[in-house]
One Martini backbone bead per residue (centre of mass of N, CA, C, O) as a GRO file, in nm:
protein
  167
    1MET     BB    1  12.781  11.775  10.994
    2PHE     BB    2  12.712  11.482  11.206
    3SER     BB    3  12.529  11.187  11.198
    4LEU     BB    4  12.431  10.956  11.445
    5GLN     BB    5  12.386  10.597  11.449
    6ASN     BB    6  12.210  10.320  11.584
    7VAL     BB    7  12.142   9.986  11.513
    8ASN     BB    8  12.009   9.938  11.823
    9TYR     BB    9  11.759  10.102  11.795
   10LYS     BB   10  11.479  10.174  11.992
   11ALA     BB   11  11.164  10.279  11.938
   12SER     BB   12  11.058  10.346  12.223
   13PHE     BB   13  11.298  10.519  12.306
   14GLY     BB   14  11.286  10.717  12.064
   15SER     BB   15  10.997  10.831  12.114
   16GLN     BB   16  11.059  10.947  12.389
   17LYS     BB   17  11.282  11.144  12.300
   18LEU     BB   18  11.110  11.299  12.093
   19LYS     BB   19  10.906  11.412  12.300
   20GLU     BB   20  11.113  11.567  12.466
   21ARG     BB   21  11.212  11.755  12.234
   22GLU     BB   22  10.934  11.881  12.156
   23GLY     BB   23  10.904  12.025  12.448
   24ARG     BB   24  11.141  12.184  12.354
   25SER     BB   25  11.286  12.528  12.274
   26CYS     BB   26  11.585  12.422  12.289
   27ILE     BB   27  11.940  12.416  12.256
   28ARG     BB   28  12.175  12.193  12.361
   29PHE     BB   29  12.515  12.282  12.456
   30LYS     BB   30  12.861  12.227  12.375
   31CYS     BB   31  13.204  12.356  12.451
   32ALA     BB   32  13.563  12.313  12.423
   33LEU     BB   33  13.599  12.624  12.339
   34PRO     BB   34  13.737  12.928  12.477
   35ASN     BB   35  13.589  13.125  12.245
   36THR     BB   36  13.412  13.261  11.995
   37ILE     BB   37  13.225  13.020  11.967
   38LEU     BB   38  13.108  13.034  12.251
   39ASP     BB   39  12.998  13.320  12.233
   40VAL     BB   40  12.801  13.266  12.000
   41LEU     BB   41  12.635  13.038  12.130
   42ARG     BB   42  12.540  13.209  12.380
   43GLN     BB   43  12.383  13.431  12.182
   44ARG     BB   44  12.181  13.233  12.094
   45PRO     BB   45  11.866  13.190  12.049
   46GLY     BB   46  11.772  12.899  12.231
   47TRP     BB   47  12.054  12.855  12.360
   48VAL     BB   48  12.195  12.605  12.590
   49GLU     BB   49  12.420  12.552  12.828
   50VAL     BB   50  12.600  12.270  12.931
   51LYS     BB   51  12.735  12.067  13.132
   52GLU     BB   52  12.937  11.807  13.133
   53GLU     BB   53  12.687  11.575  13.206
   54GLY     BB   54  12.492  11.673  13.012
   55ASP     BB   55  12.259  11.690  12.788
   56TRP     BB   56  12.294  11.705  12.424
   57ASP     BB   57  12.267  11.830  12.076
   58PHE     BB   58  12.541  12.005  12.073
   59TYR     BB   59  12.901  11.969  11.979
   60TRP     BB   60  13.194  12.159  12.014
   61CYS     BB   61  13.460  11.986  11.940
   62ASP     BB   62  13.752  11.840  11.969
   63ILE     BB   63  13.969  11.622  11.835
   64ARG     BB   64  14.037  11.458  12.087
   65TRP     BB   65  13.749  11.379  12.162
   66LEU     BB   66  13.685  11.228  11.905
   67GLN     BB   67  13.912  11.012  11.924
   68GLU     BB   68  13.823  10.904  12.219
   69ASN     BB   69  13.474  10.881  12.169
   70PHE     BB   70  13.331  10.800  11.905
   71ASP     BB   71  13.342  10.467  11.944
   72HIS     BB   72  13.220  10.493  12.275
   73THR     BB   73  12.959  10.667  12.201
   74TYR     BB   74  12.635  10.729  12.253
   75MET     BB   75  12.412  10.869  12.001
   76ASP     BB   76  12.166  11.025  11.908
   77GLU     BB   77  12.019  11.107  11.612
   78HIS     BB   78  12.003  11.432  11.679
   79VAL     BB   79  12.296  11.453  11.716
   80ARG     BB   80  12.567  11.698  11.705
   81ILE     BB   81  12.886  11.756  11.553
   82SER     BB   82  13.179  11.938  11.436
   83HIS     BB   83  13.289  11.653  11.361
   84PHE     BB   84  13.465  11.394  11.181
   85ARG     BB   85  13.585  11.130  11.073
   86ASN     BB   86  13.850  11.219  10.881
   87HIS     BB   87  13.847  11.537  10.830
   88TYR     BB   88  14.141  11.581  10.705
   89GLU     BB   89  14.059  11.490  10.411
   90LEU     BB   90  13.935  11.801  10.377
   91THR     BB   91  14.127  12.017  10.548
   92ARG     BB   92  14.380  11.914  10.409
   93LYS     BB   93  14.537  11.989  10.125
   94ASN     BB   94  14.686  11.722  10.059
   95TYR     BB   95  14.427  11.539  10.091
   96ILE     BB   96  14.227  11.673   9.899
   97VAL     BB   97  14.396  11.634   9.646
   98LYS     BB   98  14.417  11.330   9.659
   99ASN     BB   99  14.102  11.287   9.642
  100LEU     BB  100  14.054  11.439   9.375
  101LYS     BB  101  14.237  11.260   9.202
  102ARG     BB  102  14.090  10.996   9.260
  103PHE     BB  103  13.814  11.090   9.155
  104ARG     BB  104  13.902  11.152   8.865
  105LYS     BB  105  13.990  10.864   8.790
  106GLN     BB  106  13.717  10.729   8.847
  107LEU     BB  107  13.553  10.904   8.649
  108GLU     BB  108  13.710  10.821   8.397
  109ARG     BB  109  13.639  10.519   8.414
  110ASP     BB  110  13.316  10.556   8.434
  111SER     BB  111  13.270  10.842   8.222
  112GLY     BB  112  13.521  10.979   8.121
  113LYS     BB  113  13.706  11.252   8.022
  114LEU     BB  114  13.490  11.471   8.005
  115GLU     BB  115  13.390  11.441   8.298
  116ALA     BB  116  13.676  11.468   8.439
  117MET     BB  117  13.732  11.771   8.350
  118LYS     BB  118  13.549  11.898   8.581
  119CYS     BB  119  13.807  11.856   8.794
  120ASP     BB  120  13.983  12.115   8.674
  121PHE     BB  121  13.995  12.338   8.955
  122PHE     BB  122  14.273  12.267   9.069
  123PRO     BB  123  14.578  12.305   9.152
  124LYS     BB  124  14.884  12.230   9.136
  125THR     BB  125  15.017  11.963   9.346
  126PHE     BB  126  15.285  11.908   9.589
  127GLU     BB  127  15.475  11.677   9.768
  128MET     BB  128  15.716  11.713  10.009
  129PRO     BB  129  15.973  11.531   9.868
  130SER     BB  130  15.832  11.305   9.685
  131GLU     BB  131  15.748  11.538   9.435
  132TYR     BB  132  15.991  11.706   9.331
  133HIS     BB  133  16.033  11.614   9.033
  134LEU     BB  134  15.751  11.713   8.940
  135PHE     BB  135  15.789  12.007   9.015
  136VAL     BB  136  16.033  12.071   8.837
  137GLU     BB  137  15.896  12.009   8.571
  138GLU     BB  138  15.668  12.224   8.602
  139PHE     BB  139  15.850  12.469   8.654
  140ARG     BB  140  15.994  12.454   8.367
  141LYS     BB  141  15.731  12.472   8.186
  142ASN     BB  142  15.645  12.738   8.392
  143PRO     BB  143  15.765  13.020   8.378
  144GLY     BB  144  15.671  13.272   8.624
  145ILE     BB  145  15.529  13.112   8.827
  146THR     BB  146  15.361  13.109   9.124
  147TRP     BB  147  15.444  12.950   9.423
  148ILE     BB  148  15.313  12.769   9.703
  149MET     BB  149  15.432  12.719  10.030
  150LYS     BB  150  15.347  12.454  10.262
  151PRO     BB  151  15.314  12.310  10.532
  152GLU     BB  152  15.173  12.021  10.626
  153ASP     BB  153  15.118  12.174  10.894
  154ASN     BB  154  15.007  12.469  11.003
  155SER     BB  155  14.941  12.672  10.744
  156GLN     BB  156  14.859  12.946  10.888
  157ARG     BB  157  15.160  13.047  10.952
  158LEU     BB  158  15.262  12.959  10.647
  159SER     BB  159  15.307  13.159  10.342
  160LYS     BB  160  15.525  13.106  10.055
  161PRO     BB  161  15.675  13.211   9.792
  162THR     BB  162  15.864  13.129   9.548
  163SER     BB  163  16.113  13.140   9.358
  164ASP     BB  164  16.277  13.128   9.028
  165ASN     BB  165  16.474  12.935   9.193
  166LEU     BB  166  16.635  12.642   9.208
  167ARG     BB  167  16.816  12.437   9.469
   0.00000   0.00000   0.00000
């Protein structure tokens, strides 16, 4: 979850909101997805669904809402949403590997190779077609290893091991 704060937050307004929240014994939520998530939220004791324009404490939003509203909506300090800006940097495999590699290089510069070796927990990953030559080199160094190919996006639909022949 991500907590949003406003730098222009006025203390008197904030303490009034805090008193209002302390008087409530429920969590007000919104959910943009009519699926299992909504069903689970509705069944949670003490959680109350709010309509479109109502005040909420938690919003399970979709990505489109986040992109359209994040920078233009004031949210109290206590408000939580289910996504954060640039969430794909952690949720898409190609981006998380890119960020882990970047982190490892920074760690090696700052703390040395021994410390950076602690980051060697993720498998070798290559983006196609830009890193095809690196993949071929690794493929030939380690014959018999199974590689998994996933499309750049929507990888839940397709996951297929490669054969042991490069074409």
